[in-house]
Structure formats: C-alpha cells, structure tokens
Steps between C-alpha positions, in 0.01 A plus 500: 500500500260479208128420533306404188125444485324403179129540429245414236235763438236523228569771242175672591638560851847623396443868582366423848779249560770756410354732763509222760864428414586869531335520842685188614836646396413828671428320828807276477730789408427674832646206695857493634730292282307554177743567214285510186200347329330472167224313326440399142269325262634205302564578133396157372205438733335828605300325772827425688648767729796519737578707809871515583638664814857528626578505873808558712453155654239231557419634848400837357269329252337283763452793738346704217235230455396561863460876452136613541496707180648210305241267651225727366652592161731221390410175678159461331677536166785266593247239613389476135852423374580176320599247768874459445821588684577869457785600735854506359838599635 
C-alpha cells in the first residue's frame, strides 16, 4: 500500500518543514507494517512537498495512525496536507 500526502509550505519555512517531515517518517517507521518512506520538494514549484510511505497493507497504515508517537509527531503534520485522496494499492 502506498500513502501520499502533499503539502504547500512557504520557502522561508522549508528548513523547519524538512525537520517535521523527518520526524514524521521516524515515528511512522517504528510501526509494524512500515516498509519505507521518503519526502521531497517539487522541482518546478519549491513550495510544494510530498511525503510518500509504503506499507505492507492498508491495515498496518491505519493502525500506525493510531500509534501515540505518530499522533504526536506525524498527525499534526498530516493534518496540514492538501485535501485529496492519498492512499493507493
């Protein structure tokens, strides 16, 4: 399963945002079923970012979102994502 979240962030906040993305991946990566994850800044529009994570299955991803560490480190970030579907199989 693939989860994609996209964000818009002002250039002045890029360094802070990269740290938040790193902390989110760190929290998610400790959850059962996590396969891999990465983030990146768009080459054409540097205010656009993506967070991509791979999971063993959709259940693992959904359970990870209930993890207390994820709730503290990743959910506040994910709440700022562009409102669009982001789960793929």
